[in-house]
C-alpha positions as CSV (number, residue, x, y, z in Angstrom):
1,M,-17.8,-11.5,8.2
2,T,-16.5,-8.3,6.3
3,S,-14.5,-8.8,3.4
4,A,-10.9,-7.7,3.1
5,P,-10.3,-4.3,1.1
6,A,-8.8,-4.2,-1.9
7,V,-5.5,-2.4,-2.1
8,T,-3.3,-1.1,-4.7
9,V,-0.1,0.5,-5.0
10,Y,0.7,2.3,-7.8
11,P,3.9,2.9,-9.6
12,P,6.6,5.4,-8.2
13,D,6.5,8.8,-9.2
14,E,9.3,11.3,-10.3
15,E,9.7,11.9,-6.4
16,G,9.6,8.6,-5.5
17,G,6.1,8.4,-4.2
18,R,3.6,5.9,-4.6
19,R,-0.2,6.5,-4.6
20,V,-1.9,4.1,-2.1
21,R,-5.7,3.3,-3.0
22,V,-8.0,1.2,-0.6
23,D,-11.2,0.3,-2.3
24,G,-11.1,2.8,-4.5
25,K,-10.1,5.6,-2.3
26,V,-6.9,7.3,-2.7
27,L,-5.2,7.4,1.0
28,G,-2.1,9.4,-0.2
29,R,1.7,8.8,-1.4
30,A,3.9,6.1,0.4
31,Y,7.7,6.6,0.4
32,G,8.2,2.9,1.7
33,V,6.3,-0.1,2.9
34,Q,5.9,1.5,6.5
35,D,3.9,4.2,5.0
36,V,1.5,1.7,3.5
37,A,1.2,-0.1,6.5
38,R,0.4,3.2,8.3
39,F,-2.4,4.0,5.6
40,L,-3.9,0.3,6.1
41,Q,-4.0,0.7,9.7
42,E,-5.8,4.2,9.4
43,A,-8.1,2.2,6.8
44,G,-9.3,-0.4,9.7
45,L,-6.3,-3.2,9.5
46,Q,-5.1,-1.9,12.7
47,D,-3.1,-5.1,13.6
48,W,-1.1,-4.9,10.0
49,D,2.4,-4.2,10.1
50,E,5.2,-4.0,7.3
51,L,5.2,-7.7,7.0
52,D,1.9,-8.0,5.9
53,V,2.1,-5.7,3.5
54,V,4.8,-7.1,1.7
55,R,3.5,-10.9,2.2
56,S,-0.3,-10.3,1.5
57,A,-1.8,-11.3,-1.5
58,L,-4.7,-8.6,-0.7
59,V,-1.9,-5.9,-2.0
60,E,-1.6,-5.3,-5.5
61,W,1.8,-3.8,-6.6
62,R,1.9,-2.1,-9.9
63,G,5.3,-1.0,-11.4
64,G,7.4,-3.0,-9.4
65,G,7.1,-4.7,-6.2
66,P,7.6,-3.6,-2.3
67,D,11.5,-3.1,-2.9
68,V,10.8,-0.6,-5.8
69,W,10.6,3.2,-4.9
70,D,12.6,5.0,-7.5
71,H,11.0,6.4,-10.9
C-alpha cells in the first residue's frame, strides 16, 4: 500500500494564485479549488474532485482555507 502524498496549498499571492506542492514538488499555481483538484489528479489521485480537496485532512491550507483566494 502506498502512502498518500503530502499536499500543501500556500497563501494567495498578489494575483490571487496559490502555489500547490505535492510531496515537495511545486505543481503550479491554483486560482481555485478546481485547479487544486486538477493538480492532484495529475499527481496520481485521479479520482479526486473538488469535494475531496476541501474535505481531506491530507491538504494543508496555509494562509487561509479553500475559500480564500485573494491576497
